N, C-alpha and C positions, 0 to 999 in steps of 0.2 A: 601477582602482587594485588589486585583486587577482589583476589576470592570469588570473582566470577558475579561481582555486584554490580549492576547496572542502573545509573540513575538514582541510587540510594545507600549511603555510608553506613547504614544501620543493619547488621548482619539478619536482623530477626525480621526485618521488614522488604523483605529482597522484592523487587518488580517480577512480576511477571513478563516474560518475552513469547511473542508470538513470530513466528517465521512466515511471513507469507511470500508464496512463491508465485511470482506473476508470468503465466505460462499458459498454452492451451492444454487442455485436458491429456492428448495422446503424449506430450511431452512429458506432462506430471508424472503419468501412469508408466512413462519408461523407466524414470529414476528420477527421485528427489533427496533433498535431504530429509535425516529421519526427523519427524515433529512437524515437519512444514507443511503449510496448509495449499492448497490450490486456490489462488487468487486467479479466476480466469481473466484472460485477455479481453474476452467479450466481454465483461463487465466493468472495462476500466472508462467508457463513455457511452452516449447515448444520444439520440435523433432527438433535439428541444426546439421548438419556435425560437426562432433569432431575427426579431424584426418581420419582413413579412413572410419569409418563408421558414419550413424547417432545417436545421443542420446537424449534420452527422458529426460526432467526436466531439460533442458537449462534453462537459464536466456535468458525473452523475449527480441526480439530485438526493434531498435528502432522504427520501424514502427507502432507496436502493442503498445508499451510504450505512443507514442504519442496519439494513437488512444485512450486509455485508458485516460489520464491525459485531453485529450480533450472533452472527453463525460462527464467525472464527473466534468468540469469549474474549474480545478486547474491552478493558474498561478503561477507567482512568489511571489505573497503576501497571498500564503494560506499555511496554516498551515496544515496537513494531520492529522485527529484521525485514528488509526486501531484498528478495534474492531474484533469480528467473534461471531456468533451466539452462542444458548445456549447449543446446541449442536454439535458443530465443536471443534475442537482440535487448540490449541493456535496457531499450527506450520502454521498456515494457513495467522496469522495476523502476525509472527515474518518473514516468508518468505515475504510477501508483505514488511514489512519492509526492509530489506533486497534489493531487486529489486529497491524501488525507492533509497536507497543508492548507490548503485551500479549504477545506471543511473545519478548520480552526486545531487541529491536532498539533502542539508544540514540537518544535523540530529537535529538543533535545530526548524526545521519545521516539523518534524517525533515526533510521540506520540503513544503511546499505551494508550488505555482507562483499568484502572487499574482493573482488574478482568472479562475484558471484557463483554459480554451481560448478562451472568449468573448473576455475581455479581447486578449489575445495574437493573436487571428485579425483583429481591428481594428488593433491597429499595426504587425503584422509578417504580412500576409495570405501573402507567400509562405514562411513558414514551416510549413504546412498543407499537408498531402498527403495522399494516400490509399492509398501504399506501406508495405506492415509491415517493420520491420527485420530484418535476418539476426541472429543472437542465439548467440551462445556458450553452453551450457549452463554452471552451475555443479555442484559438488559440495557444497556449501555447504548445513548442517542448522541448524534451531534446536538442536540439541543443543551446536553450535559457540559457541551465544551463552551459555550458563550459565543458562538458565532462565526459565520463565515471569515475567510480574508479578501474581501472581493477586489482589492488593490493586485492580485495574482491574476486576474484574469481581465479580457478587455471584451465587450461584444465586436461582432463585426463594424458596426456601426461608429465605435468609438474608437477602433484602430484606422477606420476610412477617416474618420477625424482628425487623430494624430498623423497620418501622413499628409494629408493635405495642411496641417499646420506646422509640419515639418519638425515636429518632435518626436 
């Protein structure tokens, strides 16, 4: 009924859809949705200086985010669908969604695949492949979006302050 349109009512201006399979290389290689691109779980976070010491599992920096969105061909007209391998945790897809939101991507451009690969593979096994898609890179940058959403993240110091304040 919606003619496959995503975020646009005009059939001549259909948005591009990119499926990001948030998993590890081995799980991706074992089978993923046709057309899905690997978004390695190892690129979801990085170690960054937080107060007095480096902290792991921090949100990736702008250069890393730019590399990711450019490698996957994402631009301002792309709707991004997050999924995860049949053997991976939903945590990874939700962390990826949050990372894109933090970097300013609008929520209407970010989607989850209901049931992830596990449910899709049961209902449509012919859509699972081991072939990686060929992607045309973009030049899009987080600087083109208009800024991060800092209210989605707290530093360790801010969290300690909030706990002490009882908020």
